[in-house]
C-alpha positions in Angstrom: 254.7 202.5 86.3 251.3 204.5 86.3 249.7 202.8 83.8 250.8 199.3 86.5 249.7 201.1 89.4 246.3 201.1 87.4 245.8 198.6 86.0 246.8 196.2 89.9 244.2 198.9 91.3 241.7 197.4 88.3 242.9 194.1 88.9 242.4 194.3 92.9 239.2 195.5 92.7 237.9 192.9 90.3 239.8 190.3 92.3 237.9 191.5 95.5 234.7 191.3 93.2 235.1 187.4 92.4 236.3 187.2 96.2 232.8 188.1 97.2 230.4 184.8 98.1 227.4 185.0 96.6 224.3 185.5 98.3 222.6 182.1 98.8 219.6 181.4 96.3 216.8 180.7 98.4 214.7 178.0 96.0 212.4 177.1 98.6 210.9 180.9 98.4 211.6 181.8 94.7 210.5 178.6 93.2 208.9 175.8 95.6 206.4 178.2 97.3 205.2 179.9 94.5 204.1 177.1 92.8 202.9 175.2 96.1 200.3 178.1 96.6 199.8 178.0 92.7 198.7 174.5 92.9 196.9 174.9 96.5 194.6 178.1 94.6 194.2 175.8 91.3 193.1 173.0 93.7 190.2 174.8 95.6 189.1 176.8 92.1 188.6 173.4 90.8 186.9 171.9 94.2 184.7 175.5 93.9 184.0 174.7 89.8 182.6 171.0 90.7 180.8 172.3 93.6 178.8 175.0 91.3 178.5 172.6 88.4 177.0 169.8 90.6 174.6 172.6 92.0 173.3 173.9 88.2 173.3 170.4 87.4 171.1 169.7 90.1 168.7 172.9 89.5 168.7 172.3 85.8 167.2 168.9 86.9 164.6 170.0 89.2 164.0 172.5 87.1 163.1 170.2 83.9 161.0 168.1 86.1 159.0 170.1 87.2 158.5 172.6 84.3 156.9 168.9 82.4 154.3 168.4 86.1 153.7 172.5 85.3 153.1 172.1 81.7 151.1 168.6 82.2 148.8 170.2 84.9 148.9 173.6 82.5 147.7 171.1 79.4 145.3 169.6 81.5 143.6 172.7 83.4 143.2 173.9 79.4 141.3 170.6 78.1 139.3 171.5 81.2 138.8 174.8 80.8 137.8 174.1 77.0 135.3 171.2 78.0 133.1 173.6 80.8 133.4 175.4 77.7 131.5 173.3 75.7 129.3 172.3 78.3 128.3 175.6 79.2 127.2 176.3 75.4 125.3 173.0 75.6 123.9 173.8 78.7 122.7 177.6 77.1 121.6 175.6 74.1 119.7 172.9 76.1 121.8 170.0 74.7 123.2 169.0 77.7 122.2 166.0 79.1 121.3 165.3 82.5 123.6 163.2 84.0 126.3 165.9 83.0 126.1 169.2 84.6 128.7 172.0 85.4 127.1 172.5 89.1 128.4 169.4 90.7 129.2 165.8 90.0 126.9 163.3 88.7 124.6 162.3 91.1 124.4 158.6 91.7 122.1 156.8 94.8 124.2 155.4 97.1 123.7 151.6 96.6 123.9 152.3 93.0 127.4 153.5 93.4 128.7 150.6 95.3 127.9 148.8 92.5 129.4 150.8 89.6 133.2 151.4 89.0 133.8 155.0 87.5 136.8 156.6 85.6 137.7 160.1 86.3 138.6 162.1 82.9 141.4 165.1 83.2 141.6 164.0 87.3 138.4 165.9 87.7 135.2 164.1 89.3 132.4 166.4 87.2 133.8 164.5 84.4 133.0 161.1 85.0 132.1 157.8 82.7 130.5 154.9 84.4 129.5 151.5 84.1 127.7 149.6 86.2 127.6 145.7 87.5 124.6 145.0 86.2 125.4 146.0 82.8 123.8 149.7 82.6 126.4 152.4 81.0 126.2 155.5 82.2 125.1 157.8 78.7 128.6 159.3 78.1 129.9 156.2 77.8 126.9 154.9 75.4 128.1 158.1 73.3 131.7 156.8 73.8 130.5 153.5 72.3 128.5 154.9 69.4 131.6 156.6 68.5 134.3 154.1 68.5 131.8 152.1 66.6 131.3 155.1 63.8 134.4 155.7 63.7 135.2 151.3 62.9 132.4 151.7 60.1 134.3 155.1 59.0 137.4 152.8 58.7 135.8 149.4 57.0 134.3 151.4 54.2 137.8 153.2 53.7 139.6 150.1 53.8 136.9 148.5 51.1 136.8 151.7 48.7 140.8 151.7 48.7 140.8 147.8 48.0 138.3 148.4 45.5 140.4 151.1 43.9 143.4 149.2 43.9 141.6 146.2 41.9 139.6 148.7 39.4 
């Protein structure tokens, strides 16, 4: 009987345990709320990342645009410095023409200036090629024209030589 009594107390305790109601599973606090928090955090991260990428793109575009302008200005300054050095050497040697001077822009009388068109070279008014309405051309423009004619003659000579070599 002892064994049946211990068995019944064991059964009873199991029956009592099984009879105890389980606590309700709070799916809202355990699953839904953490998932919604993760979704909100992910959305906030995506928005922040998008904003940061847009800022980076805009800054990169502004930098690349400004870089081109800066490099162009730097190159123009370099060329102008080179031309200034050449003009200084010409002035030291006494070969600098009077129409080009380092101290000021070419001097043109007001009556002649109204009848002329001038082109600024490298954006610097010191280096000006001008052609007057009456057909007079500055020394700089004459030199440029002579140089172009010379290059044309050299090209013609090279073409003639290559044709002769191909035929012969």
